[in-house]
C-alpha positions as CSV (number, residue, x, y, z in Angstrom):
1,M,66.8,84.0,-24.7
2,R,63.4,83.2,-23.1
3,V,60.6,83.0,-25.6
4,L,56.9,82.6,-24.9
5,Q,54.7,81.7,-27.8
6,L,50.9,82.1,-27.9
7,G,48.9,80.2,-30.4
8,P,47.3,76.8,-31.2
9,F,49.3,73.9,-29.9
10,P,48.5,70.5,-31.3
11,P,46.5,68.4,-31.2
12,P,45.0,68.9,-33.7
13,H,47.8,69.5,-36.2
14,G,47.6,72.2,-38.7
15,G,50.0,74.7,-40.5
16,V,50.0,77.2,-37.6
17,Q,50.4,74.5,-35.0
18,S,53.4,72.9,-37.1
19,N,55.2,76.2,-37.4
20,L,54.8,77.0,-33.6
21,V,56.2,73.6,-32.7
22,A,59.2,73.9,-35.3
23,I,60.2,77.2,-33.7
24,R,59.7,75.9,-30.2
25,T,62.0,72.7,-31.0
26,F,64.6,74.9,-32.8
27,L,64.8,77.4,-29.8
28,R,65.3,74.5,-27.4
29,E,67.8,72.8,-29.6
30,N,70.0,75.8,-29.7
31,G,70.0,76.5,-26.0
32,H,67.1,78.9,-25.5
33,S,63.8,78.3,-23.5
34,C,60.4,78.4,-25.0
35,A,57.0,78.1,-23.3
36,V,53.5,78.1,-25.0
37,I,50.1,79.3,-24.0
38,N,47.5,77.4,-26.1
39,I,44.8,79.8,-27.1
40,T,42.3,77.2,-28.6
41,R,39.4,75.4,-27.2
42,H,41.5,72.2,-27.0
43,R,42.3,71.7,-23.5
44,K,45.0,69.3,-21.7
45,A,46.9,69.3,-18.5
46,D,49.7,71.8,-18.3
47,S,53.1,69.9,-18.9
48,D,56.5,70.8,-20.3
49,E,56.0,74.5,-20.3
50,V,52.8,74.3,-22.4
51,Y,50.0,76.0,-20.7
52,Y,46.2,75.6,-21.3
53,P,44.3,78.5,-19.5
54,N,40.5,78.0,-19.0
55,S,39.8,81.7,-19.4
56,A,41.1,84.9,-20.6
57,T,41.9,86.0,-17.0
58,Q,44.1,82.9,-16.5
59,M,45.8,83.7,-19.8
60,V,46.5,87.3,-18.5
61,G,47.7,85.8,-15.2
62,L,50.3,83.6,-17.1
63,L,51.4,86.6,-19.2
64,R,52.1,88.5,-16.0
65,H,53.9,85.7,-14.1
66,L,55.9,83.8,-16.7
67,Q,59.4,85.0,-17.4
68,Y,60.2,85.8,-21.0
69,D,62.2,88.2,-23.2
70,V,60.0,87.8,-26.4
71,L,56.3,87.2,-26.6
72,H,55.3,85.7,-30.0
73,L,51.6,85.5,-31.0
74,H,50.5,83.3,-33.8
75,I,47.2,84.2,-35.5
76,G,45.4,83.2,-38.6
77,G,42.0,83.6,-40.2
78,M,40.2,87.0,-40.3
79,L,41.4,90.0,-37.9
80,T,38.5,89.7,-35.6
81,R,37.8,92.0,-32.7
82,R,38.6,89.2,-30.4
83,L,41.8,88.4,-32.1
84,L,42.7,92.2,-32.1
85,G,41.9,92.3,-28.4
86,L,44.4,89.4,-27.7
87,A,46.9,91.1,-29.8
88,F,46.5,94.3,-28.0
89,T,46.9,92.5,-24.7
90,C,50.3,91.1,-25.8
91,T,51.7,94.6,-26.7
92,V,51.0,95.9,-23.1
93,M,53.3,93.6,-21.7
94,R,56.2,96.0,-21.9
95,R,58.9,94.1,-20.1
96,S,59.2,92.0,-23.3
97,K,59.4,92.4,-27.0
98,A,56.0,91.6,-28.9
99,V,56.1,89.7,-32.1
100,L,52.9,88.7,-34.2
101,S,53.1,86.1,-37.1
102,F,50.1,86.4,-39.2
103,H,49.6,83.1,-41.1
104,S,46.5,83.9,-43.2
105,G,48.1,84.1,-46.6
106,G,44.9,84.9,-48.5
107,Y,43.7,87.5,-46.1
108,P,45.1,90.7,-47.9
109,S,42.8,89.9,-51.1
110,T,39.5,89.9,-48.9
111,P,37.1,92.7,-49.0
112,E,37.6,93.2,-45.3
113,A,41.4,93.7,-45.8
114,Q,41.0,95.8,-48.7
115,A,38.7,98.1,-46.7
116,T,41.2,98.4,-43.8
117,G,43.4,101.4,-43.4
118,P,45.8,103.0,-41.0
119,R,43.1,104.6,-39.0
120,S,41.4,101.3,-38.4
121,L,41.4,99.3,-35.1
122,A,43.7,96.7,-36.9
123,G,46.1,99.4,-38.0
124,F,46.3,100.8,-34.5
125,V,47.0,97.3,-33.0
126,L,49.5,96.2,-35.4
127,R,51.6,99.1,-35.2
128,R,52.1,98.6,-31.5
129,F,54.1,95.2,-32.1
130,D,57.7,95.4,-32.0
131,G,58.1,93.1,-34.9
132,L,55.5,91.5,-37.5
133,I,56.1,88.4,-39.5
134,G,54.1,87.7,-42.7
135,V,54.2,84.4,-44.7
136,N,54.0,85.9,-48.0
137,S,54.6,89.4,-49.6
138,E,51.0,90.3,-49.9
139,I,50.9,90.2,-46.0
140,L,53.8,92.4,-45.7
141,Q,52.3,94.8,-48.2
142,F,49.1,94.9,-45.9
143,F,51.1,95.6,-42.9
144,H,52.9,98.4,-44.6
145,K,49.5,99.7,-46.0
146,L,48.4,100.0,-42.3
147,G,51.3,102.3,-41.5
148,V,53.8,99.6,-40.0
149,P,57.4,100.7,-40.5
150,P,59.2,98.2,-43.0
151,D,62.1,97.7,-40.7
152,R,59.6,96.1,-38.0
153,T,58.3,93.5,-40.6
154,R,59.9,90.3,-42.1
155,L,58.9,87.9,-44.8
156,I,59.5,84.5,-43.3
157,Y,57.9,81.3,-44.8
158,P,56.3,78.8,-42.4
159,H,58.2,75.8,-41.3
160,S,57.0,72.3,-39.9
161,F,58.9,70.1,-37.9
162,L,59.6,66.9,-39.9
163,S,62.6,65.1,-38.3
164,D,60.6,62.8,-35.9
165,N,58.3,61.5,-38.6
166,R,60.5,59.2,-40.7
167,S,61.1,56.7,-38.0
168,L,57.4,55.8,-38.1
169,T,56.9,52.5,-39.9
170,E,53.3,51.6,-39.1
171,L,50.3,53.6,-40.0
172,P,47.6,53.5,-37.4
173,E,44.1,52.1,-38.1
174,P,42.1,52.6,-40.2
175,L,44.8,54.2,-42.3
176,R,46.8,51.0,-42.4
177,S,43.9,48.8,-43.7
178,F,42.9,51.5,-46.2
179,Y,46.4,51.9,-47.6
180,A,46.9,48.0,-47.9
181,C,43.8,47.8,-50.3
182,H,44.1,50.9,-52.4
183,D,46.7,52.2,-54.8
184,P,47.0,55.0,-55.9
185,I,46.1,56.9,-52.7
186,L,45.1,60.5,-53.2
187,I,45.2,62.5,-49.8
188,S,43.8,65.7,-48.7
189,V,45.1,67.3,-45.3
190,G,43.2,70.5,-44.0
191,L,40.1,71.6,-42.2
192,L,36.7,70.3,-43.1
193,E,35.3,73.7,-43.8
194,P,33.6,75.1,-47.1
195,E,36.8,76.8,-48.4
196,Y,38.4,73.5,-49.1
197,D,35.9,72.3,-51.7
198,L,36.1,68.6,-50.5
199,P,33.0,67.5,-52.3
200,L,35.0,68.2,-55.7
201,Q,37.6,65.8,-54.5
202,M,35.0,63.1,-53.8
203,E,33.4,63.5,-57.3
204,V,36.7,63.4,-58.9
205,L,37.7,60.2,-57.2
206,G,34.7,58.4,-58.8
207,A,35.7,59.6,-62.3
208,A,39.5,58.6,-61.6
209,R,38.5,55.1,-60.6
210,K,37.3,54.3,-64.1
211,K,40.9,54.4,-65.2
212,F,42.6,53.5,-61.8
213,P,40.1,51.0,-60.2
214,W,42.0,50.5,-57.0
215,A,42.3,54.4,-56.3
216,G,41.2,55.8,-52.9
217,L,40.8,59.1,-51.2
218,V,42.2,59.9,-47.7
219,I,40.7,63.1,-45.9
220,I,42.6,64.1,-42.8
221,G,41.5,67.0,-40.7
222,S,38.4,68.0,-38.5
223,G,35.9,71.0,-38.9
224,S,32.5,72.0,-38.9
225,L,31.4,69.9,-42.0
226,E,32.3,66.6,-40.7
227,G,28.8,65.3,-40.2
228,A,27.6,66.6,-43.6
229,L,30.7,65.2,-45.4
230,R,30.1,61.8,-43.9
231,S,26.6,61.8,-45.1
232,K,27.7,62.8,-48.6
233,I,30.2,60.2,-48.5
234,A,27.8,57.6,-47.7
235,A,25.6,58.4,-50.5
236,Q,28.4,58.1,-53.1
237,P,28.6,54.7,-55.1
238,H,32.5,54.7,-54.3
239,A,31.9,55.4,-50.5
240,D,34.1,52.4,-49.5
241,H,37.0,54.1,-51.2
242,I,36.9,57.4,-49.3
243,L,38.3,57.5,-45.8
244,L,37.5,60.5,-43.7
245,C,40.0,60.2,-40.7
246,G,39.3,63.2,-38.6
247,D,42.4,64.4,-36.9
248,V,45.4,62.1,-37.0
249,P,48.8,62.5,-35.0
250,H,51.1,64.7,-36.9
251,A,53.8,61.8,-37.2
252,A,51.3,59.5,-38.7
253,T,50.0,62.3,-41.2
254,M,53.3,62.8,-42.4
255,Q,53.8,58.9,-43.0
256,A,50.1,59.1,-44.8
257,I,51.4,61.9,-47.1
258,A,54.7,60.2,-47.8
259,R,53.1,57.0,-48.9
260,A,50.2,58.9,-51.1
261,R,50.8,59.1,-54.8
262,I,49.1,62.8,-54.9
263,M,48.3,65.4,-52.4
264,L,45.1,67.4,-53.3
265,R,44.7,71.0,-52.2
266,T,41.4,72.2,-53.8
267,T,40.4,75.3,-52.1
268,L,38.0,78.4,-52.7
269,Y,40.2,80.5,-50.4
270,D,43.6,79.6,-49.1
271,G,46.9,81.0,-47.9
272,D,50.6,79.6,-48.0
273,S,49.5,76.0,-46.9
274,V,52.1,74.2,-44.7
275,A,50.7,71.0,-45.7
276,V,51.6,71.7,-49.3
277,R,55.3,72.4,-48.4
278,E,55.3,69.3,-46.2
279,A,54.2,67.2,-49.1
280,L,56.7,68.7,-51.3
281,H,59.5,68.2,-48.5
282,L,58.5,64.4,-48.5
283,G,58.6,64.1,-52.4
284,T,54.8,63.8,-52.8
285,P,53.3,65.5,-55.9
286,V,50.9,68.1,-55.2
287,V,47.9,69.3,-57.3
288,A,46.5,72.5,-55.8
289,T,44.2,75.3,-56.8
290,D,46.2,78.3,-58.0
291,N,46.1,81.0,-55.3
292,G,49.0,83.1,-56.7
293,M,51.3,81.8,-53.8
294,R,52.0,78.0,-54.2
295,P,55.7,77.1,-53.9
296,A,57.6,75.7,-57.0
297,G,56.9,72.1,-57.9
298,V,53.0,72.4,-57.5
299,K,50.8,71.4,-60.3
300,L,48.3,74.3,-60.4
301,I,44.6,74.0,-61.3
302,P,41.6,76.7,-61.5
303,K,39.0,76.7,-58.7
304,S,36.1,74.1,-58.9
305,N,37.0,72.6,-62.2
306,T,36.2,69.0,-62.3
307,S,37.6,68.1,-65.7
308,V,41.1,69.9,-65.1
309,L,41.5,68.4,-61.7
310,L,40.8,65.0,-63.3
311,Q,43.1,65.7,-66.1
312,A,45.9,66.7,-63.6
313,I,45.5,63.6,-61.4
314,D,45.6,61.4,-64.7
315,E,48.8,63.1,-65.9
316,E,50.6,62.7,-62.6
317,L,49.6,59.2,-62.1
318,T,50.6,58.2,-65.7
319,I,53.7,60.2,-66.6
320,G,54.3,62.6,-63.7
321,A,56.2,60.1,-61.6
322,L,58.7,59.4,-64.6
323,T,59.5,63.2,-65.2
324,R,58.9,64.8,-61.8
325,S,61.7,66.2,-59.8
326,V,61.2,68.0,-56.6
327,A,64.1,69.2,-54.4
328,P,63.0,68.8,-50.8
329,V,63.5,71.7,-48.4
330,T,65.8,70.4,-45.8
331,D,67.3,73.6,-44.2
332,Q,66.2,75.4,-41.2
333,S,67.0,78.9,-42.4
334,N,63.4,80.1,-41.9
335,L,63.6,79.1,-38.3
336,K,66.9,80.7,-37.9
337,A,65.4,83.8,-39.5
338,V,62.7,83.9,-36.7
339,V,65.3,83.6,-33.9
340,D,67.6,86.2,-35.6
341,F,64.7,88.6,-35.7
342,Y,64.0,88.1,-31.9
343,A,67.6,88.8,-31.3
344,E,67.6,91.9,-33.6
345,L,64.6,93.2,-31.7
346,L,66.1,92.6,-28.3
347,Q,69.1,94.9,-29.4
348,R,66.8,97.8,-30.0
349,R,65.9,100.3,-27.5
350,K,62.3,99.9,-26.2
351,R,60.0,102.5,-27.7
């Protein structure tokens, strides 16, 4: 089987990137080929069947000339006209089966999604795909609301590739020095955007240090708020105990999560976070805003509530480690489900 994936290829590392890399690795390990076309602004030289087109024209040229049986597009966020245009382009490559994974778990609850129906542009484009993958049941219900037949949809939770992260014994600087002089470490991994409510974490750290004076907060990720967050950190009396790292290589990020005492996922809007699942896989406790789709084992809190977040951190640090038991997810059944879906679609007659 020859698969071509379109989506964000790391760096930077995020949930969609991790899932894409996991599928690619699983395919290759099982005797299939998998190329990737990166669709983000991050550019590198083409290598190892990963392509970085500089324009839409170059991307379409790759779609026309590369050899593949399945074309798999990964998107997240809002269903903008730009993304729908890209999705439509994927469906006109009729020599292959077209598959879409929609990773924005919270999108169905937005006003835009609730106002979208079968007669919309989104409905027209999504119905053209041979297969649609949702990361939660709400997304599948959204597909069905737009008129997509249920036999063309699958619920498959995202997966990240972790097997190469456990051999790393050294954290890169400045993480190494920060970890050496702070304990407990609270960690946050995500985009530096308003919906991640990062000022709440900074405020709570100051309160937590009254009981845990060596506590520190590590924030990994990049985004539009980086400059504003650095200024906000500098104004905090506990600024030296907050490390805003920017993007960090995925293996090092996994080590940082594994060595942290708690992962924080405070959000105003969020989907089914791969970072949360990675933390659970590594055995790191997670305190996260309740969005209705967190996996088992996460300590849930309401949105923007400083006192409840502080209480959750205190409970986890004082008694949680003694009573908590998390069964890590070690199988690759979700990756197999994706490849099985490919195979099933290839067996169907072209429409």
